[in-house]
C-alpha positions in Angstrom: -11.6 70.3 -37.2 -12.8 68.1 -39.3 -15.5 69.6 -42.0 -17.9 66.9 -42.0 -20.1 67.0 -45.1 -23.7 65.5 -45.3 -25.2 64.9 -49.0 -29.0 64.6 -48.4 -30.0 62.9 -52.4 -32.4 59.8 -52.8 -30.5 58.8 -56.2 -27.5 56.9 -55.3 -25.6 57.2 -58.3 -25.6 61.0 -57.8 -25.0 60.7 -53.7 -21.7 58.2 -54.7 -20.9 60.7 -57.2 -20.7 63.7 -54.5 -19.2 61.4 -52.2 -16.3 60.2 -54.6 -15.2 63.9 -55.8 -15.8 65.5 -52.4 -13.9 62.8 -50.5 -11.1 62.8 -53.7 -10.6 66.7 -52.0 -10.1 65.7 -48.7 -13.7 66.2 -46.9 -15.3 63.8 -44.8 -19.1 62.9 -45.9 -21.5 61.5 -44.4 -25.0 60.5 -46.2 -28.4 60.5 -46.2 -31.8 58.9 -48.7 -34.6 60.9 -47.3 -35.1 63.3 -45.0 -36.2 61.6 -42.0 -32.9 59.3 -42.2 -31.3 63.6 -42.6 -32.6 64.4 -39.4 -30.9 61.3 -37.5 -27.9 61.8 -39.3 -27.7 65.8 -38.6 -28.0 64.9 -34.9 -25.3 62.3 -35.3 -22.5 64.2 -37.3 -23.5 67.8 -37.1 -22.1 68.6 -40.7 -20.5 71.7 -41.5 -22.1 71.9 -44.6 -25.0 70.1 -46.8 -25.9 69.6 -50.3 -29.8 69.1 -50.1 -32.0 67.5 -53.1 -35.4 69.2 -52.7 -37.0 66.6 -54.8 -36.8 63.8 -51.2 -39.1 60.8 -50.2 -41.2 61.0 -46.4 -39.9 64.7 -45.8 -39.6 67.1 -48.6 -35.9 68.9 -49.2 -38.0 72.4 -48.0 -39.0 70.6 -44.7 -36.1 69.5 -44.1 -34.5 73.1 -44.4 -36.7 74.5 -42.1 -36.1 71.6 -39.3 -32.2 72.4 -39.7 -33.0 75.9 -38.9 -35.2 75.1 -36.0 -32.0 73.0 -34.5 -29.7 74.6 -31.8 -26.5 74.2 -34.0 -28.0 76.7 -36.6 -25.0 77.8 -38.0 -24.9 74.8 -41.1 -24.5 76.0 -44.4 -26.6 74.6 -47.4 -26.2 74.0 -50.5 -29.4 73.1 -52.8 -29.1 70.5 -55.7 -32.2 70.2 -57.6 -33.8 69.4 -60.3 -36.2 72.2 -59.8 -34.8 74.8 -62.6 -37.5 77.8 -62.6 -36.5 80.8 -61.5 -39.0 81.1 -58.9 -37.5 77.8 -57.3 -33.9 79.2 -57.2 -35.5 82.7 -55.8 -37.8 80.9 -53.0 -34.3 78.9 -52.5 -32.7 81.6 -51.7 -34.7 83.1 -49.9 -35.4 80.4 -47.6 -31.4 80.8 -46.5 -29.7 78.7 -48.8 -25.7 79.5 -49.2 -26.1 78.1 -53.0 -28.4 77.0 -55.6 -27.4 74.3 -58.3 -29.5 72.9 -60.7 -29.0 69.3 -62.2 -27.8 68.1 -64.2 -24.8 69.2 -62.7 -20.6 69.2 -63.2 -19.1 67.7 -59.6 -16.0 70.2 -60.2 -18.1 72.8 -59.9 -20.1 71.4 -57.0 -16.7 71.5 -55.3 -15.9 74.5 -55.9 -19.3 75.4 -54.7 -18.6 73.7 -51.4 -15.2 75.2 -51.1 -16.5 79.4 -51.5 -19.2 78.6 -49.1 -16.8 77.1 -46.4 -14.1 79.9 -47.0 -16.8 82.4 -46.2 -18.8 80.5 -43.2 -14.8 79.1 -41.7 -15.3 81.0 -39.0 -18.4 79.6 -37.9 -18.1 75.8 -38.7 -15.4 75.6 -35.5 -16.7 72.2 -33.8 -15.3 68.7 -33.3 -18.2 66.0 -33.3 -18.2 62.1 -32.0 -21.5 60.2 -32.1 -23.8 62.4 -31.8 -21.5 64.3 -29.1 -20.6 67.4 -30.3 -18.4 70.3 -28.7 -18.2 74.1 -30.0 -15.2 75.7 -28.7 -15.7 79.5 -30.0 -19.5 79.5 -28.8 -18.4 77.6 -25.2 -21.6 75.1 -26.1 -22.0 71.0 -25.9 -24.5 69.7 -27.9 -25.4 66.0 -27.3 -27.9 64.6 -29.7 -29.5 68.2 -30.3 -30.2 68.6 -26.2 -27.7 71.5 -24.6 -25.2 70.3 -22.5 -24.3 72.5 -19.5 -21.0 72.0 -18.3 -18.7 73.9 -16.0 -15.1 75.6 -17.4 -12.9 72.7 -15.7 -15.8 70.1 -17.1 -15.9 72.0 -20.5 -12.0 72.1 -20.8 -11.8 68.4 -19.7 -13.7 67.6 -23.1 -12.2 69.3 -25.3 -8.7 68.1 -24.6 -10.4 64.7 -24.8 -12.0 65.3 -27.9 -8.8 66.6 -29.6 -6.9 63.5 -28.6 -9.6 61.1 -29.2 -8.3 56.7 -28.7 -5.7 57.9 -27.0 -4.7 57.6 -23.2 -4.2 60.5 -21.4 -2.8 60.5 -18.3 -4.0 62.1 -15.1 -0.4 64.7 -15.2 -1.4 65.3 -18.7 -5.1 66.3 -17.8 -4.2 68.4 -14.9 -1.9 70.7 -16.9 -4.5 71.0 -19.2 -6.7 72.7 -16.4 -4.9 73.2 -13.0 -1.6 74.1 -14.4 -0.5 75.5 -11.1 -1.6 73.4 -8.6 -0.6 70.8 -6.3 -0.2 67.4 -8.2 -1.1 65.5 -5.1 -4.6 67.5 -4.1 -5.4 67.0 -7.9 -5.4 63.5 -8.9 -8.6 63.3 -6.8 -9.8 66.5 -8.1 -9.6 65.2 -11.7 -11.2 61.7 -11.1 -14.0 64.4 -9.5 -14.4 66.2 -12.9 -14.6 62.8 -14.6 -17.3 61.8 -12.9 -19.1 64.8 -13.2 -18.6 64.7 -16.9 -19.6 60.9 -17.5 -22.7 62.0 -15.5 -23.6 64.5 -18.2 -22.4 62.9 -21.5 -23.6 59.2 -21.2 -26.9 59.4 -21.3 -27.1 55.4 -22.6 -26.1 53.1 -20.1 -26.2 50.4 -22.2 -23.5 51.3 -24.6 -19.8 51.9 -23.8 -18.4 54.8 -21.9 -17.1 57.4 -23.8 -14.3 58.6 -21.3 -13.0 55.2 -20.4 -10.5 54.5 -17.3 -7.0 53.1 -18.4 -6.2 51.5 -15.5 -2.8 52.3 -13.9 -2.2 54.6 -17.1 -5.1 57.3 -17.2 -8.3 57.9 -19.1 -9.3 57.6 -22.7 -11.9 59.4 -24.9 -13.6 56.6 -27.5 -14.6 58.2 -30.7 -16.7 55.5 -31.5 -19.4 54.0 -29.3 
């Protein structure tokens, strides 16, 4: 599963530097330049870890951190990276619940090492697949759509998980049947699969104007589209 890291930093040069080092070490990176934008980016991508500047425009880093902890998926880790160097600020940040606190100026290699250390500690928590605001957490049996909890049946959950494990690939009805009804008769199950997918679409397709996440490929099966 992808480990997505979000960088929330208003200084573009610092943001680009952090992104460069993280990508070089194999991480997927998303970014935001202020606290308001960071809320939208979080709901879209559900990162495993956030590198958070505290001195942000619009919404302060502390306010944004509090907002993060109010979200349904609150296992995201946070490294505070800030120009606030007083010991009181460090203690305050750690008491808020930050996983690590680093001050500027900083060594990007040390920051990457901190990211690796935090993710090692939290790897079992950060098990999720995210595409365009749709987040599935198989260990928790939970699905979120832009922060809203989506209730699925077991068959719907299993189907969605299989789709999201195989994005942008056409999956035949037979493949889907093997995933959720491996021991039942194929002739009956073609219609059952179609019914499950219809119900699943009703729950995850909340924007009619956008292309469907699960698309029908005539004569072949279905495909989950990662970018909509």
